[in-house]
C-alpha positions in Angstrom: 0.0 -0.1 -0.2 1.4 3.6 -1.0 0.5 7.0 -0.3 -2.0 8.9 -2.7 -1.9 12.5 -3.6 -5.3 13.9 -4.2 -7.4 16.7 -5.6 -6.1 19.7 -3.4 -2.8 19.3 -5.2 -4.2 20.0 -8.5 -2.6 23.2 -10.0 -0.8 23.8 -6.5 2.2 21.9 -6.7 3.8 23.0 -3.7 6.7 20.4 -3.9 7.5 20.1 -0.2 6.6 16.5 -0.6 9.4 16.0 -3.3 12.0 17.4 -1.0 11.5 15.3 1.7 11.0 11.9 0.0 13.9 9.5 0.9 13.2 7.3 -2.0 12.3 9.9 -4.7 9.1 8.3 -5.6 7.2 11.6 -6.3 7.0 12.6 -9.9 5.7 16.1 -11.1 3.2 15.8 -13.8 1.4 18.4 -15.8 -0.9 19.6 -13.2 -0.1 18.0 -10.2 2.4 15.4 -8.3 2.0 11.5 -8.2 3.3 8.9 -6.0 5.0 5.8 -7.6 3.3 2.9 -5.6 5.8 0.5 -6.8 8.5 2.7 -5.0 6.8 4.3 -2.0 8.2 2.8 1.2 5.0 4.1 3.4 7.2 6.4 5.4 4.8 9.2 5.8 7.2 12.1 5.5 5.4 13.5 2.3 2.2 13.4 4.3 3.6 15.5 7.2 4.9 18.3 5.1 2.0 18.8 2.4 0.7 22.4 3.0 -2.9 21.6 1.3 -3.3 18.4 3.1 -3.6 16.5 -0.4 -1.5 13.2 0.7 -3.2 10.1 2.5 -2.6 6.5 2.7 -4.4 4.5 0.1 -6.7 2.9 2.6 -7.5 6.2 4.2 -8.5 8.4 0.9 -11.6 10.1 1.7 -14.4 9.0 -0.3 -14.8 11.9 -2.6 -11.2 11.6 -3.7 -11.2 7.9 -4.3 -10.7 8.4 -7.9 -7.2 9.9 -7.4 -6.0 6.2 -6.4 -6.8 5.2 -10.0 -5.5 8.2 -11.5 -2.1 7.8 -9.7 -1.8 4.4 -10.9 -2.5 5.3 -14.3 0.0 8.1 -14.4 2.9 5.5 -13.8 1.4 2.8 -16.2 1.3 5.4 -19.1 4.8 6.6 -18.1 
């Protein structure tokens, strides 16, 4: 299970999460950041520094943000 970045990041792209990730699993997309679930080690460093509170553990993503789990996965499949 990995962390997922959700809609508050869209068009925000503050990047604090990128700076603290110890395994460099966060990629910058066109309009937001994405976490590679194959690389994420579930350390939580990114979640703690996100200024817009857009990052959740996959099983804790709010109901209204569930689509971002698949959006995140697709980003890395198409990359």
